[in-house]
N, C-alpha and C positions, 0 to 999 in steps of 0.2 A: 431560656439559652438565648434566645437572641442580644439580651444585653450582654451576656458575658460575650458573644463574639463582637460587639462592636466596642468593648473596653479593649478586648484582646489586637483588633484591628489600631485601634487608638495607640495603644502603648506600645507596637510594634515589636513583642515577644512571641507571638504566637500565629499559626494560621487559623482560619477561619473556622474549625472543626473545633476548637474549646475543647476545654476538658483537662489540661494539662497541666502539670505542675508548674511555679514561675520560673524555674532553672529549666524547663523543658520545651523546644520547639518541635510545633506539630507541624506537618508538612502532607498536605493532602494532594494528590498526583489521580488527575483524571485520564482514562486511556481506555480503549477498544480492544478488548482482546483479540477478538477474529477479525479486526482489520489490520491484517499484517502486514500493511504497510509501514506500520507504526512501532512496529516489536522489541527496535532498539530504544525506545523511550517506553515502552510499554510492557507485552507481554515477556518477553524474550529478558528486557532489564531487571522485570521484576523476579521472575524465577532466578537469574542468576546472581540476584542478590549484590548488584556491584554499588547501588546508590546505595542501601542501608550499610556497607562494609565503608565507602567512605565518609559517609555523615559520623560512624562510631571514630574512623580514625579523626576526623576533624575536632569531634566531639574531644578527644583525647588533648588534643593540644588547645583546646577553648575551655574546657571546662564544663561545657554547655551541651545537655540530651539532645537528643532530635529523636523523633517520631514519625514515622512514613506510614500512612495511610491511602492505600490504592482501591480506588473506586471504578469499578467497571462499566461501559455503557455502550449502546449499540452503534449511535452515530454522534457526530461531532454536537448537534446542538444543544442537547441535556447539560453537556460538559460547560457548552458556552453558559448557560443558563444559570450553572451552581457556581459558574466564575464572576457573573454579573453579583449572583448575592455574597459574593466571597466566601463562599463554601468550598473552592476548589482552587487551589494556588497554582499549580503546573497543570498543563491537558496537550494533548497531541490528537491531530484530527486533519481530514485533507482541504485540501485548498481553498474549497467554496466553504466548507463551515470556519476555517482560518478567517477568512474575509468578512464572514457573518459575524464571528467573535469582532473583530476590532472594528465593525461598523457600530455596532450594537453598544461597544465601550469608549468608543472614541468623544462621544459629549461629556465622559466622566474626565477627560484630559488625563493627568498624572494619576489618577485612581482607576484607569482604565489597565488595556492589556497590550502586549507586545508578542511578536513573533520572535522567537530567540533562535533557533535552526532547522533544519530539516531534517526527517527521518528516511525517506525514500521519495526517490521521483523514477517516472519514467519520459525521459525527454521529448517522446514522439506521444504520449496520450495515452499507452497501453494497459494504463493501472484500472480503467474503467472501460466494461465493455457491454453488449446487448445481447442476451438469448431468448431462444424462444422454443418451444416443448420438441422434443425428437421426432414427433411427428408434422411438427409443422411445415407449411408449403413457400411459406415467406424467405426468399432470397435474399432481399434487401429492405433497407428501413422503408422503403415507401409503399412496399408491400401490407405496410401496417397503419395504412390511412383510414382513419376514423373507427380503431381500434383501440383497446384499451392496454396502456404499456405503466407497469407498476413503477415506481422510483419513490426515493425518499427525496421529497423538495427541497431544495438549498442543499443538498450533498455534490459532492464531484460527479457520481452517478447520474443525476438530474443534469449538471453541466453538460456531460458529454451529449447526451440525449438531446438538447435543446441545440449545441450546435450543428450534431450530426443530422437531425433531422432537414432543416436546411427546408425549412416551409412545409414539408410533411405535416398534415395537423391530425394528431391523435391526442385521446382521451387519458391523460394523464392522472393515473390512482396514487398518492402520497401515501406511500404504505412503509413500515420498518423492512428491513432485507427480509428477514425470517418472513414477514407475513406476503410481503412479496413472492417470495420464492416458494411459500407452500398458494398462493393464488395463481400461479402460472401450472404448477402439477394439478390444481384442481379445474384449470379451465377457467379461471375466473378472469385472466387478463391473458393478452396474445404476447406479451413480451416482457423481458425485467432489464431493468437497466438498474447496474449496482457497480460499487467501487470492492477491490479485492476484498474477501477470497471467492465474494459469491460465486463469481462467472465459474472460474475453475471448477468451485467445489461442485456446482450443477450439474456442468460437461463430464466432472470424471465420474461422478456416482451414475449417468447415463438418465441424466433428468432434464437436461436440457442439450441444446447445440448453439455455437457461437454464431451471431446472424452478424453482428459489429463489432470490430476491433476499434477501439478507441485509439489506436496507433495511425487510422486512416484520416485523422486531423493532422497529424502533425503538430501536435500541440503539448507543449510540458504539460504533464500533471503530478501533486506533489503531495507530500504530507510533512506537518511540522510540529514544531513544540511553540505554547504559546504560552505565556506567565503575566501573573497578576501584577502589576508595575510597581502596586505599594508593597507588595511580597519582595519582588525584586529589589527594591531599593533598602527595604526594611533587611532583608537576609540575603546580600549579594555573593555571600559565602556559601549557602546552601545553593544557590541557581549554578555557579559555579561547578559544584561537586556534582549536581544533577548531569551538567554538560560533559564533566569528564566520564561519567559512569555511562553517559550516551553514547559515548567516545568507545569505551572500555566494550561495550555492547556491540559495536558495530565491527570492532576487530574481532572479537569473538565472531560474530556471524559470518564475517571474510575467512576468517581461519577454519572454521569447524562448520560449514554448510553443513552438512547433514546431522550431526547433532543439534547444532540449532534449530532446523526444520522440526527435528522429532520432539525437541524440547516444548517448543511451542505448539505441535501437534497434540502433546501429553495435558497442556495446560487447558486448551481449547476445546478439543473434542475434532479439530480438524484431521482429515487426513493427512498423513506426514509428506504424502506425493503431492498433494494440492500446495502445501505450504512451500516446498519446494521449488515448485513451478516457479513461484513467484522471487522466493527468496534467496536461493540456491545460486552459484557461479551461472554469470549470462543470465539471470533469473530477470522476471520481468520488472521487478525492482532494482535500482540501485541505490545504495546505502552509502549517505555521507551526508554531515552535519550541515556542510559550507550552504550560505545563501548565495547561492550563485545569481550573475546578471539576468543570466536567460529566464531561471525561475522566478526572480524578482518582476522582469518583464512579463512572464506568464502571469503572474498576480495581479499587475496592472492591466494587463487586456481582459481580465476574468471579470473587473469591476462592472463594467458597460453591460456585461450580460447578466450578472446578477440584478442589477438594476432593472434591465430590461423586465426581469420577471418579478421584480417587486420585492425582492429580499432582502436589499440593504440602500442605504443611503449613500450618498457621495465617499469615497475613504482616502483619505492619505495612506497610499500603500507606503510609501518611504518613510514616514514616520512611525507607523504600525510596527515597520522591521525596523527591530534593533540590532545590529550585529557586533556591537561591544561586547556584552558577556561574552559570546563564543571566540571572538576575537583574544580575549584574553587567556583561552586556556586550548583553542585550536587553530593553527593556521591553514585555513582555508584552501579550495582550489577551484578554478574554472573550468576543471577539464572533465567532460560530461563521459568519458568512456567508464565502462561499471568497474571497479578495481577488483571484482569476486570473477575472475575469468574460470573455463575450462580449462586445464592443462592436461599434460601427460602425453602418452604415447598410443594413439590409435591402435588396440593390439587385434585387429582383423585386417586392415588397411596398413599398419604397419609403418605408418607417419605421425611428425609430432603434429599436436592440435595448434594451430595455430593463426586460424583466421574464425574470430569470435562470433562473425555474421555466418558461418557454416557449422561449426560445431554444437556438436548434441551429446545428451549422455542416455545411458540405458541403467536402469535400477533392476537389476533380476533379483528375483525372491530368491530368501536365504542368504542373500550375501548383502554384509556389512558395508560396501562403499559401492560406489557408482561407476560404471566404466564411460571412459572418453570416447568420443566421435568424433572424428577429423571433418567429417560431413556428413548429410543425411543419408549418401548412398553407402555411405560406411557402417551408419546407424543400422539401416535395414538388413545389410549381410551380418553383422553381429546377431542380431535377431535370430535370423534366418538360421545362422549357423550353431547359435548357440544350442538351441533346440530346449532353452529352460522357459519356466514361465516368469514374465515380466511383469515387474510391480509397477513403475511408468516409464518410460521413453519418452524424452524431450529432444523437440526440434526447434530451430528458429525459423518464421514465417520468412520465406523466399524474397516477399515484396517490402514487408516493414520490420524484419528481425524479431519480431516479438515470438519469445520463448512457447511453443504450446505441446502438449500432448503431442506425440506421433501418431496415436492409435486414432484421436478425433480429427488430427490434420486431414485435408484434402489435398490430394497429389495429382502432378501433373507430368508427364513423362517431357524431358527436354532433350533431343538428342538420345546420347547414352547415359543421362544422367536423370534421376526423379528428384522434384522441386515441392516441397510442402508450404499449404498456404492455410493461415487459421480460419478463414472463410471460404465458403463454397464460391464466393462473389468474386473474390481475387483470383482464384483458382481458375474460375471459367474464363478470365480475360485472358488467359495463357495457352489455352488447350483442353482438350479433353478431361475431365474430371474422375481421378481413379480413386479408390477406397486404399486403406492400409494393406488390407490384405491383398488388394492388386499388386501393391506396391510392393510388396514383403514377396510376392511369387515371382515380380521380375526381375528382383534385385540378384 
């Protein structure tokens, strides 16, 4: 089999999965189904079938058949390993795994990999968070000193933990996200530092509470797409169709956020309310393919940190990033504003939803659409007056803008208004901390 793979690569006619006829091009895509910040190049893209349809249309023009194989992984590390081995052609992963990918393959020169697009990002870093058990007495990361913290070493969640600890010494347990989640529930670790969607999923299920929001670092986090350069050189038309399909999926997500969330939820087993927290309008993740300068700079800043923990050698980020293929199919933007915004008129306050920094949503049970809320106070009034069961209500953190569950937010009364915060520590800086129930009662 290995000999067949090498022969296929040398011929430039097949991807490394092999086994295809001489007139068939096989494309292997590595993705992380539950890392929902990559859905436009992974789960959602696969469910929508845009890539296959574009390749079918391409085949009708070229007379070539294309076969796509999707391989699902828990983290970016195994995708990188498969790419180094020539068994995955296109992959999507977080910023730290992307840099490790580039580092692992840079000595291969033009046989290595290149980053070609972004899937989603958060300009402040909220895609990574640290959670603790609901009964934990910890109020800040410093309270974890000397205790065990689970993370996936080399992941984006690990990077946030290292930055945020700021000298606080903890015992890092290198675990896959699912293993770490079980360890947290079982008391084997004091905290879990992970990437989307693990923090939101555990909090929504009542199995954890948020201790630290990565947005407090105010350092961009992102996920993106990487390709084996030999494949990109041999099949530029396939890469172009992948990027076009990713753009199709991004536009679909923006136009149909609830349907997209339910599609991803059905494919992954994640609660749709959790997927919508990240991928909905004003969500924690902003989806845009552009290789923005601020994101490039964030990747450059990440290299020294990764080197300090021994995960990579020096990396020429500017060489690793190749925006040529994307520029050929999409005119990018430097705008950091989330193009997916909550819109409409608040049904209780009777005003248009205009300020993304204040806007929220309520998803009532039995309803097929969410209701917009112009402000957190308007959201509280909606919930109180409706008298209906709430599937999920979303509010922006008053300090960082991080979209969070209203029920799990910490509230502070500020004059005649209520302010929500994702973490208790941040809320305590602004005044007496109230529960969601107390805020509802006072609305």
